[in-house]
C-alpha positions in Angstrom: -10.4 -125.0 41.4 -13.9 -124.6 42.4 -16.1 -122.5 40.2 -17.7 -119.4 41.9 -21.4 -119.0 41.3 -22.8 -115.4 40.8 -26.3 -115.1 42.0 -29.0 -112.7 40.6 -28.7 -110.5 43.6 -25.0 -110.2 43.3 -25.2 -109.2 39.7 -27.8 -106.5 40.4 -25.5 -105.1 43.2 -22.5 -105.0 40.9 -24.6 -103.3 38.2 -25.7 -100.5 40.6 -22.1 -100.0 41.8 -21.1 -99.6 38.2 -23.8 -96.9 37.7 -22.6 -95.1 40.8 -19.0 -95.1 39.8 -19.8 -93.7 36.4 -22.0 -90.8 37.6 -21.0 -87.7 35.7 -18.8 -85.7 38.2 -17.2 -83.4 35.6 -18.2 -79.8 36.0 -19.4 -80.2 39.6 -18.0 -79.3 43.1 -17.3 -82.2 45.4 -15.7 -82.8 48.7 -12.3 -84.4 48.8 -9.7 -85.5 51.4 -6.0 -84.5 51.4 -4.1 -87.8 51.4 -0.6 -86.4 50.8 1.4 -83.2 50.3 4.3 -83.4 47.9 6.4 -80.2 47.6 4.0 -77.6 46.3 1.1 -80.0 45.5 -1.7 -81.5 47.5 -2.9 -85.0 46.6 -6.7 -85.0 46.8 -9.0 -88.1 46.9 -12.5 -87.4 45.7 -13.6 -91.1 45.4 -12.5 -91.7 41.8 -10.2 -94.4 40.6 -7.2 -92.0 40.9 -6.4 -89.0 43.0 -6.0 -85.5 41.6 -3.3 -82.9 42.3 -3.9 -79.2 43.2 -1.2 -76.5 43.6 -1.0 -75.4 47.2 -1.2 -71.7 46.1 -4.8 -72.3 45.2 -5.6 -72.8 48.8 -4.4 -69.4 49.9 -5.2 -66.2 47.9 -5.3 -62.5 48.5 -3.9 -62.8 52.0 -6.0 -65.7 53.2 -4.5 -68.5 55.3 -4.1 -71.4 52.9 -2.6 -73.9 55.3 -3.8 -77.5 54.8 -2.6 -80.8 56.3 -3.1 -84.4 55.4 -6.6 -85.3 56.3 -8.1 -81.9 55.6 -11.4 -82.1 53.9 -11.8 -79.5 51.1 -14.2 -78.7 48.3 -12.8 -79.0 44.8 -14.1 -78.6 41.3 -13.8 -81.7 39.0 -12.6 -80.5 35.6 -12.0 -84.0 34.2 -12.4 -87.4 35.8 -9.3 -88.7 34.1 -6.6 -87.1 31.9 -4.1 -88.5 29.6 -1.9 -89.9 32.4 -4.9 -91.3 34.3 -5.2 -88.6 37.0 -8.3 -86.6 38.0 -8.1 -82.9 37.0 -9.2 -80.9 40.0 -9.3 -77.2 40.9 -9.7 -75.5 44.3 -9.9 -72.0 42.7 -12.8 -73.0 40.4 -14.6 -74.6 43.4 -14.4 -71.4 45.3 -15.5 -69.4 42.3 -18.6 -71.5 41.7 -19.5 -71.2 45.4 -19.0 -67.5 45.3 -21.0 -66.9 42.1 -24.2 -68.3 43.7 -23.8 -66.2 46.8 -22.8 -63.0 44.8 -25.7 -63.3 42.5 -28.1 -63.3 45.4 -26.4 -60.3 47.0 -26.3 -58.5 43.6 -30.1 -59.0 43.2 -30.7 -57.7 46.7 -28.4 -54.7 46.1 -26.2 -55.7 49.1 -22.6 -54.8 49.6 -19.9 -57.5 49.2 -16.5 -57.9 50.8 -13.5 -58.3 48.7 -9.7 -57.7 48.4 -7.8 -55.8 45.8 -4.8 -58.0 44.9 -3.5 -57.0 41.5 -3.3 -54.1 39.1 -4.4 -54.5 35.4 -4.9 -52.2 32.5 -7.6 -49.6 33.3 -8.0 -50.7 36.9 -7.6 -53.5 39.5 -8.6 -57.1 40.2 -10.6 -57.9 43.3 -11.1 -61.3 45.0 -14.7 -61.8 46.1 -14.1 -65.0 48.1 -13.0 -66.9 45.0 -14.7 -65.0 42.2 -12.5 -62.5 40.5 -14.0 -59.0 39.8 -12.8 -55.9 37.9 -12.5 -52.6 39.7 -12.2 -49.7 37.2 -9.7 -47.0 38.2 -12.5 -44.4 38.2 -14.4 -46.5 40.8 -11.6 -46.7 43.4 -12.3 -43.4 45.1 -14.4 -40.2 44.9 -11.4 -38.3 43.8 -8.4 -39.6 41.7 -6.1 -41.5 44.0 -2.3 -41.5 43.4 -1.1 -44.3 45.7 -3.2 -47.5 45.7 -0.7 -49.4 48.0 -2.6 -48.7 51.3 -5.7 -50.3 49.7 -4.1 -53.5 48.4 -4.7 -56.9 50.2 -7.1 -55.3 52.7 -10.6 -56.7 53.0 -13.1 -53.9 52.3 -16.7 -53.5 51.1 -17.6 -53.1 47.4 -20.8 -52.6 45.4 -21.5 -54.9 42.4 -22.2 -52.8 39.3 -22.6 -55.6 36.8 -22.5 -59.4 36.6 -22.3 -61.7 33.5 -21.9 -65.3 34.5 -21.8 -66.6 30.9 -18.7 -64.4 30.3 -17.5 -64.7 33.8 -17.4 -60.9 34.2 -18.0 -59.0 37.5 -17.6 -55.2 37.8 -17.4 -53.6 41.3 -17.1 -50.1 42.7 -15.5 -48.9 45.9 -16.5 -45.3 45.1 -20.2 -46.1 45.3 -19.7 -47.2 48.9 -17.8 -44.0 49.8 -20.4 -41.8 48.1 -23.2 -43.5 50.0 -21.4 -43.0 53.3 -20.6 -39.4 52.4 -24.2 -38.7 51.5 -25.2 -40.0 54.9 -22.6 -37.8 56.6 -23.7 -34.8 54.4 -27.3 -35.3 55.4 -26.4 -35.4 59.0 -24.2 -32.3 58.8 -26.8 -30.4 56.8 -29.4 -31.1 59.5 -27.1 -29.3 62.0 -26.7 -26.2 59.8 -29.1 -23.2 59.6 -29.4 -20.3 57.2 -27.8 -17.2 58.7 -25.4 -19.2 60.8 -21.7 -18.1 60.8 -19.2 -20.9 60.5 -15.5 -21.4 59.8 -14.5 -23.2 56.6 -11.4 -24.1 54.6 -11.0 -23.0 51.0 -10.8 -26.3 49.0 -10.9 -25.2 45.4 -11.1 -22.0 43.4 -12.9 -21.5 40.1 -13.7 -18.5 37.9 -17.2 -18.3 39.4 -16.3 -18.8 43.1 -14.7 -21.0 45.7 -15.7 -24.3 47.3 -15.3 -24.2 51.1 -15.1 -27.3 53.3 -17.4 -26.9 56.3 -16.2 -30.1 58.0 -17.4 -32.9 55.8 -19.6 -31.0 53.4 -18.7 -28.3 50.8 -20.4 -25.0 50.3 -20.1 -22.6 47.3 -19.0 -19.1 47.9 -20.0 -17.3 44.7 -17.6 -14.5 43.5 -20.4 -11.9 43.9 -20.7 -12.9 47.6 -17.0 -12.5 48.5 -17.1 -8.7 48.9 -19.3 -5.8 48.3 -16.8 -4.4 45.9 -16.2 -5.8 42.4 -14.0 -9.0 42.5 -12.9 -10.0 39.0 -11.5 -13.4 40.2 -11.8 -15.2 43.6 -8.0 -15.7 43.7 -7.6 -12.0 44.2 -9.0 -12.5 47.7 -8.8 -16.2 48.6 -6.1 -18.9 48.6 -6.5 -22.7 48.7 -6.1 -24.0 52.3 -7.0 -20.7 53.9 -9.5 -20.8 56.8 -12.2 -18.2 56.4 -15.4 -17.1 58.3 -18.5 -17.4 56.2 -22.3 -17.0 56.6 -24.7 -19.7 55.4 -26.9 -17.8 52.9 -29.1 -20.6 51.6 -29.5 -24.4 52.1 -31.2 -26.8 49.7 -32.0 -29.8 51.9 -32.9 -32.0 48.9 -29.7 -31.5 46.9 -27.6 -30.7 50.0 -26.3 -27.6 48.2 -25.1 -24.8 50.5 -24.6 -21.2 49.4 -22.1 -19.2 51.4 -21.3 -15.5 51.7 -18.5 -13.4 53.1 -19.8 -9.9 52.3 -22.9 -10.6 54.4 -20.6 -10.3 57.5 -19.9 -6.7 56.7 -22.1 -3.6 56.7 -24.0 -3.0 53.5 -22.5 0.1 51.9 -25.7 0.8 50.0 -27.6 1.6 53.1 -28.4 5.3 53.2 -26.8 5.7 49.7 -29.0 8.6 48.6 -27.9 10.8 51.5 -24.3 9.8 51.0 -24.3 10.6 47.2 -26.8 13.4 46.5 -27.7 14.3 42.9 -25.3 16.8 41.2 -22.6 16.4 43.8 -19.0 15.8 42.6 -16.9 12.9 43.8 -13.6 11.3 42.9 -13.4 7.6 42.0 -11.3 4.9 40.3 -12.2 3.4 36.9 -12.5 -0.4 37.5 -14.0 -1.7 34.3 -14.5 -0.4 30.7 -17.2 -1.7 28.4 -18.6 -0.7 25.0 -21.5 1.2 26.7 -19.5 3.0 29.3 -17.1 2.8 32.3 -17.6 1.7 35.9 -16.2 3.9 38.6 -15.6 2.8 42.2 -16.6 5.6 44.6 -15.8 3.5 47.7 -15.3 -0.2 48.4 -18.6 -1.9 47.4 -20.0 1.2 45.6 -19.7 1.5 41.9 -21.4 3.8 39.4 -21.7 3.7 35.7 -20.6 6.6 33.4 -22.7 5.9 30.3 -20.9 6.6 27.0 -23.3 9.5 26.3 -22.2 11.2 29.6 -18.4 10.9 28.9 -17.8 13.9 26.6 -19.6 16.9 25.3 -18.2 16.6 21.9 -16.8 13.1 21.4 -20.1 11.3 20.5 -19.0 8.1 18.7 -15.8 7.3 20.6 -15.2 4.1 22.6 -15.0 4.8 26.3 -11.5 3.3 26.4 -10.2 6.2 24.4 -11.5 8.7 27.0 -10.6 7.0 30.2 -8.4 4.0 31.2 -8.6 1.3 33.9 -7.4 2.4 37.4 -7.5 6.0 36.4 -8.7 8.5 39.1 -11.5 10.6 37.7 -13.9 13.3 39.0 -17.6 12.6 38.3 -21.0 14.1 39.0 -23.9 12.0 40.4 -26.8 12.0 38.0 -29.1 9.4 39.5 -29.2 7.0 42.4 -31.4 3.9 42.5 -31.0 2.1 45.9 -33.4 -0.7 45.0 -31.5 -1.7 41.9 -28.2 -0.7 43.5 -27.3 1.6 40.6 -25.7 5.0 40.4 -25.5 6.9 37.2 -22.5 9.2 36.9 -21.4 11.9 34.5 -17.9 12.8 33.4 -18.6 15.6 31.0 -20.6 17.4 33.7 -17.4 18.2 35.5 -16.3 20.3 32.5 -17.9 23.5 31.2 -20.6 23.0 28.6 -18.8 24.2 25.4 -22.1 25.4 23.9 -22.8 27.5 27.0 -19.2 28.9 26.9 -19.6 29.7 23.2 -22.9 31.5 23.7 -21.4 33.6 26.5 -18.3 34.5 24.5 -20.0 34.9 21.1 -23.6 36.2 21.4 -25.9 36.4 18.3 -24.4 38.9 15.8 -20.8 38.1 16.7 -18.4 37.4 13.8 -16.3 34.3 14.2 -13.6 32.5 12.1 -13.3 28.8 11.6 -12.2 25.9 9.4 -14.7 24.1 7.1 -14.9 20.6 8.6 -17.5 19.1 6.3 -19.7 19.8 3.3 -23.2 18.3 3.1 -26.3 18.8 1.0 -27.6 21.1 3.7 -24.6 23.4 4.0 -21.2 23.8 5.7 -20.0 22.6 9.1 -17.5 25.0 10.6 -15.1 24.0 13.4 -15.3 26.6 16.3 -13.6 27.3 19.6 -14.3 24.7 22.3 -14.2 21.8 19.8 -17.8 22.5 18.7 -19.2 22.8 15.2 -21.5 25.5 13.7 -23.6 25.1 10.6 -24.0 27.5 7.7 -27.3 26.5 5.9 -27.4 26.6 2.1 -29.7 29.6 2.3 -27.2 31.6 4.4 -24.2 31.2 2.0 -24.8 33.9 -0.5 -27.4 36.6 -1.4 -27.1 36.3 -5.1 -26.3 32.6 -5.8 -28.4 29.6 -5.0 -27.3 27.5 -2.1 -26.0 24.6 -4.2 -24.0 26.9 -6.5 -22.6 28.8 -3.6 -21.6 25.6 -1.8 -19.2 24.8 -4.7 -17.2 27.9 -3.7 -16.0 26.2 -0.5 -13.8 23.2 0.3 -12.9 21.3 3.4 -10.0 23.0 5.2 -10.9 26.5 4.1 -10.9 29.2 6.7 -14.0 31.3 6.6 -15.7 34.0 8.5 -19.4 33.9 9.5 -21.9 35.6 11.7 -23.5 33.9 14.7 -27.2 33.7 13.9 -28.4 31.4 16.7 -27.1 29.3 19.6 -29.4 26.5 20.9 -27.5 25.2 24.0 -30.1 22.5 24.8 -30.0 21.0 21.3 -26.3 21.7 21.0 -26.7 23.6 17.7 -25.0 26.7 16.4 -26.4 28.4 13.3 -24.0 30.6 11.3 -24.4 32.8 8.2 -21.9 33.9 5.7 -24.0 36.1 3.4 -24.9 38.2 6.4 -21.4 39.6 6.4 -21.9 41.1 2.9 -21.4 44.8 2.7 -22.1 47.6 0.2 -24.7 47.5 -2.6 -25.4 43.8 -2.4 -26.4 43.9 1.3 -28.3 47.2 0.9 -30.2 45.8 -2.1 -31.1 42.7 -0.2 -32.3 44.6 2.8 -34.4 47.0 0.7 -35.8 44.0 -1.3 -36.9 42.5 1.9 -38.6 45.7 3.1 -42.1 44.4 2.5 -41.7 41.0 4.1 -43.0 40.4 7.5 -44.1 37.4 9.6 -47.5 36.1 8.4 -47.2 37.6 4.9 -47.8 35.5 1.8 -45.0 35.5 -0.7 -44.4 33.9 -4.1 -41.1 32.1 -4.7 -39.4 30.2 -7.5 -38.1 26.7 -6.9 -34.3 26.8 -7.5 -33.3 23.5 -5.8 -35.1 20.2 -4.9 -33.6 17.6 -2.5 -34.8 14.9 -0.1 -35.1 17.3 2.8 -37.3 19.8 1.0 -37.1 22.6 -1.6 -35.2 25.9 -1.8 -37.0 28.9 -3.3 -36.0 32.4 -4.3 -38.5 34.9 -3.0 -40.0 37.1 -5.8 -38.8 40.7 -6.1 -35.9 40.0 -3.6 -32.5 38.4 -3.6 -33.6 36.3 -0.6 -33.7 32.5 -0.6 -35.5 30.2 1.8 -35.5 26.5 2.4 -38.9 24.9 2.9 -38.7 21.7 4.8 -40.4 18.5 3.7 -42.9 18.7 6.7 -43.9 22.3 5.5 -44.6 21.4 1.8 -48.2 20.5 2.4 -50.9 19.9 5.1 -51.5 16.5 3.6 -48.8 14.0 4.5 -49.1 12.3 1.2 -48.2 15.5 -0.6 -45.1 16.2 1.6 -42.9 15.0 -1.3 -40.2 17.3 -2.6 -40.3 15.5 -5.9 -43.7 17.0 -6.6 -41.9 20.2 -7.3 -39.5 21.1 -10.2 -37.0 23.8 -10.7 -38.5 27.1 -12.0 -41.9 26.2 -10.6 -43.8 29.1 -8.8 -45.1 28.4 -5.3 -46.9 30.5 -2.7 -45.9 30.2 0.9 -46.5 31.9 4.2 -43.7 33.6 6.1 -43.5 31.8 9.5 -40.4 33.6 10.7 -38.3 36.6 9.6 -35.3 38.1 11.3 -34.6 41.4 9.7 -31.3 41.8 11.6 -29.9 38.5 10.2 -32.1 38.5 7.0 -33.2 34.9 7.7 -36.6 33.9 6.5 -38.6 30.8 7.0 -41.5 29.8 4.7 -44.3 27.2 4.9 -46.8 26.1 2.2 -48.5 24.0 4.9 -49.1 27.1 7.1 -50.6 29.0 4.1 -53.0 26.1 3.4 -54.1 26.0 7.1 -54.6 29.8 7.2 -56.6 29.9 3.9 -58.9 27.1 5.2 -59.6 29.0 8.4 -60.3 32.1 6.5 -62.6 30.3 4.1 -64.6 28.8 6.9 -64.9 32.2 8.6 -65.9 34.1 5.5 -67.9 31.7 3.5 -69.7 29.6 6.0 -69.2 26.5 8.0 -69.4 22.8 7.0 -72.3 22.5 9.5 -74.5 24.5 7.0 -74.5 21.5 4.6 -71.7 22.9 2.4 -68.7 20.7 1.9 -65.2 21.9 2.8 -64.4 21.7 -0.9 -67.3 24.0 -1.7 -66.1 26.5 1.0 -62.5 26.5 -0.2 -63.7 26.8 -3.8 -65.7 29.9 -3.0 -62.7 31.3 -1.1 -60.3 30.8 -3.9 -62.8 32.3 -6.4 -63.2 35.3 -4.2 -59.4 35.7 -4.0 -59.0 35.5 -7.7 -61.6 38.2 -8.2 
């Protein structure tokens, strides 16, 4: 057998072939040829020592045509050059994924849309095939609104927007909703350009909320606020509108930046507030229906779109601290009087009590000063008695008008709530809603005669001396010397100096001088003021003893006046 000689050139060639054969192919995508198809496997030759096998299903996914034949050239991913049984481990799916990733990353960086196919449902969403790369489509990103049936979208090529990519983890998140919103925004912009403020259009009620209704204007929604549905009060839009209803609306306002559209229905009707002052003159009476009750009053509908407010202070002559709901009820028909009309602010002030007779006027007409009445003691205070009178009004008997002989405080102890008493009407002030009564003025015989004779020398402007018999926060009560008359001097009348207008300066039994500011001989009521006396004395001193312009101080003048009076 002849020995074969290996030359230097042959050795170098064999060595280079060895390097080529051992190039690291694992982890790369290479081209291979289909050399055979056995059942559900394709036998692929990629130039290695042995072929590899790939399942036929890897050549057709998500509705793609995966038909291959012997001789087809395909790209595959080399997982391993040789496994335990000596075969190459290949993958068509990984090859497609590697190819797709490069392309997808470029499109993601350029913010371009990608095409994919939804092919499976998983927890929280769906899987999408992006030409080999598998992406996750969250359920919230499928459509603008929640979608119940996903079937029509399955296995249909459609555009997606890539939200996030992480090649290291193999994660891709896509959105179909972003595409729809972008298209919708373009449509909205186009529709908005065709609309004008003041334009009247037809729309379909899409949704109803507490604050209004959303109306579809043919591809764009507008908000019809509850206050723009009707001129009258609408508590909830569902009172007037129903979902799916076609309505005619006016475009009130358009925001071209946000594409927000405000709509109105009442604007298509005549404004009931036009000429309101002529329609509802002051002091005129009208009937209306109570529509709403609050803590501060009740709203009354005079006609559709026109409401007025009865303030709580205008609801009753006598019920001052009562909730409006205890005087009127919702839907009640009431008669009211127009008190004020403000067309600019669209406000009408109404009065309920004005439709009834003023009980103080009625009382004054029926019981003039000097009349004797009878009533129940409703309350006792430090100032006197409150007597319940006809017409649901109260009259007050001041401490000084309880008894000729006793002090007011002592006389007050003789009465209790619920007692029926008689009294004389001393004064009725309709404007201030006050009725002054006197009990001692009903005294007869020697006591009254004595009191009248004792008061014979008293007149308005006279100076009298009194003895303090009671001191309280409101002032002091004094007994006028040489009479059985008592008078209450209010805090404000205790002194000209505000700092000295303090009742606590005085004590029981102390003598005080005061000026008579009012005296009614018929009712034997007397009013005294220390302040008035001080002012009068000062004027007299200035007139009789000089002026402060002469260089004398006011103290010098008053001192001289007092000295002269003592002499």
